[in-house]
C-alpha positions as CSV (number, residue, x, y, z in Angstrom):
1,M,-14.1,-11.7,4.8
2,K,-12.0,-8.7,5.3
3,V,-8.4,-8.6,4.4
4,L,-5.9,-6.1,5.4
5,F,-2.6,-5.7,3.5
6,D,0.5,-4.3,5.2
7,H,2.2,-1.2,3.8
8,Q,5.6,-2.7,4.1
9,T,6.0,-4.2,0.5
10,F,4.7,-0.7,-1.2
11,S,6.8,1.3,1.2
12,L,10.2,-0.4,0.3
13,Q,9.7,-1.6,-3.4
14,D,9.1,0.9,-6.3
15,Y,9.1,-2.3,-8.7
16,G,9.4,-5.9,-7.7
17,G,8.0,-9.3,-7.6
18,I,6.0,-9.5,-4.2
19,S,4.5,-6.1,-4.8
20,R,3.4,-6.7,-8.2
21,I,1.6,-10.2,-6.9
22,Y,-0.2,-8.4,-3.8
23,A,-1.2,-5.8,-6.5
24,E,-2.7,-8.4,-8.6
25,L,-4.2,-10.0,-5.5
26,L,-5.9,-6.7,-4.8
27,K,-7.1,-6.4,-8.3
28,G,-8.6,-9.5,-8.2
29,S,-10.2,-9.6,-5.2
30,A,-12.6,-7.2,-6.6
31,S,-14.7,-9.4,-8.4
32,Y,-15.6,-11.2,-5.2
33,P,-18.6,-9.6,-3.6
34,N,-17.9,-11.1,-0.1
35,V,-14.0,-10.2,0.3
36,E,-13.3,-6.7,1.1
37,T,-9.8,-5.9,0.8
38,N,-7.9,-3.1,2.4
39,L,-4.1,-1.5,1.9
40,S,-3.0,0.4,4.9
41,V,-0.6,2.6,2.7
42,L,-0.7,6.3,2.7
43,F,2.3,7.1,0.6
44,S,3.9,5.1,-2.2
45,N,6.0,5.3,-5.1
46,N,5.1,1.9,-6.2
47,A,4.5,1.5,-9.9
48,Y,1.8,-1.3,-9.8
49,L,-0.2,0.9,-7.4
50,K,-0.9,3.1,-10.0
51,E,-2.8,0.3,-11.9
52,L,-5.3,0.1,-9.2
53,D,-8.5,2.4,-9.2
54,N,-9.8,1.7,-5.8
55,I,-6.5,2.3,-3.8
56,K,-6.1,5.9,-2.7
57,Y,-2.4,6.8,-1.8
58,F,-0.1,9.8,-2.3
59,N,3.3,9.5,-4.1
60,F,6.1,10.4,-1.8
61,I,9.0,12.9,-2.8
62,N,9.2,10.7,-6.0
63,N,12.2,12.0,-8.0
64,S,14.3,12.9,-4.9
65,N,17.4,11.5,-3.6
66,W,17.0,12.6,-0.1
67,K,18.6,10.5,2.3
68,Y,15.5,9.5,4.9
69,K,12.7,9.4,2.1
70,R,12.4,5.8,2.9
71,Q,12.3,6.1,6.5
72,V,9.9,8.7,6.7
73,M,7.4,6.9,4.3
74,M,7.8,3.8,6.4
75,K,6.9,5.6,9.9
76,A,4.0,7.6,8.3
77,N,2.7,3.9,6.7
78,K,3.3,2.4,10.0
79,M,1.2,4.8,11.9
80,N,-1.4,4.8,9.4
81,S,-1.6,0.6,9.6
82,I,-1.8,0.8,13.5
83,A,-4.9,3.2,13.0
84,H,-6.3,1.1,10.6
85,L,-6.1,-2.3,12.9
86,K,-7.3,-0.2,15.9
87,Y,-10.2,1.0,14.2
88,A,-11.2,-1.8,12.0
89,T,-14.5,-2.9,12.5
């Protein structure tokens, strides 16, 4: 079974309940060989993603108060999600 986690929670939250639950699900799914998980995030500043070894992502202007930081990160992650959905096999 293949499971794709959307980027939105990890794009919007640096800390928080739902992103922690998703991170725990991603971590726990590694023990099931018939479950393939993927996270369509390219940029994130989420603390719980740092605990996961198998997720590749980039920090995005972490220590900046730039007004459009979240909007640019959301747009880039949305395009990455669309690509994941288009080319998933």
